C-alpha positions as CSV (number, residue, x, y, z in Angstrom):
1,M,0.0,0.0,0.0
2,H,1.4,3.4,-1.0
3,W,0.6,6.5,1.0
4,H,-0.1,9.7,-0.9
5,A,-0.3,13.1,0.7
6,W,-3.1,14.1,-1.7
7,D,-5.2,11.2,-0.6
8,S,-4.9,11.8,3.1
9,G,-6.4,15.3,3.1
10,W,-3.3,16.7,4.9
11,I,-2.4,18.8,1.9
12,W,-5.9,20.2,1.7
13,G,-5.8,21.1,5.3
14,M,-2.6,23.0,4.8
15,H,-4.1,24.8,1.9
16,V,-7.0,26.0,4.1
17,V,-4.5,27.1,6.8
18,W,-2.6,29.1,4.2
19,W,-5.7,30.9,3.1
20,L,-6.7,31.6,6.6
21,F,-3.3,33.0,7.3
22,W,-3.6,35.5,4.4
23,V,-7.2,36.4,5.3
24,M,-6.0,37.3,8.8
25,V,-3.1,39.3,7.4
26,A,-5.6,41.3,5.2
27,I,-7.9,41.9,8.2
28,G,-4.9,43.1,10.3
29,V,-3.9,45.6,7.6
30,W,-7.5,46.8,7.2
31,W,-7.8,47.2,11.0
32,A,-4.5,49.1,11.3
33,I,-5.5,51.5,8.5
34,T,-9.0,52.2,9.8
35,R,-7.7,52.6,13.4
36,E,-5.2,55.2,12.1
37,K,-7.9,57.2,10.3
38,V,-10.2,57.2,13.4
39,A,-7.3,58.3,15.6
40,S,-6.4,61.1,13.2
41,N,-10.0,62.3,13.1
42,L,-10.2,62.3,16.9
43,A,-6.9,64.2,17.2
44,H,-8.0,67.0,14.8
45,P,-11.8,67.4,15.0
46,E,-13.3,69.6,12.3
47,T,-14.6,72.9,13.6
48,P,-17.8,74.6,12.4
49,L,-15.6,77.2,10.6
50,D,-13.8,74.3,8.8
51,V,-17.1,72.9,7.7
52,L,-18.2,76.4,6.5
53,R,-14.9,76.8,4.5
54,R,-15.2,73.4,3.0
55,R,-18.8,74.0,1.9
56,Y,-17.8,77.4,0.4
57,A,-14.9,75.7,-1.5
58,K,-17.3,73.2,-2.9
59,G,-19.5,75.9,-4.2
60,A,-22.5,75.1,-1.9
61,L,-22.5,78.7,-0.5
62,T,-22.3,82.1,-2.2
63,T,-19.7,84.6,-1.0
64,E,-22.4,86.6,0.8
65,E,-23.7,83.5,2.6
66,F,-20.2,82.5,3.5
67,E,-19.4,85.9,4.9
68,E,-22.6,86.1,6.9
69,R,-22.2,82.7,8.5
70,R,-18.5,83.3,9.1
71,K,-19.2,86.5,11.0
72,V,-21.8,84.6,13.2
73,L,-19.3,81.8,13.9
74,V,-16.5,84.2,14.7
75,N,-18.7,86.2,17.1
76,E,-20.0,83.0,18.8
77,E,-16.4,81.6,19.3
78,G,-15.3,85.0,20.5
79,G,-12.3,85.0,18.3
80,T,-11.0,86.5,15.0
81,L,-9.7,84.9,11.9
């Protein structure tokens, strides 16, 4: 009787382990990237003035609307630009 690795299922088991290894590596990379993005957002939260500037840059606001809202925000924050 001749023993073959292909017949025993051992090689298929190693194939599954190899795929599981690479799936875990991919999950680890994804987790590290998303964790970095979340930490970055928490470290530098977007202020209302930043949101206003972004909307103005996208063209969602006219210059007059931007200036009016900017004045309100600056007065509420008690600061100047």
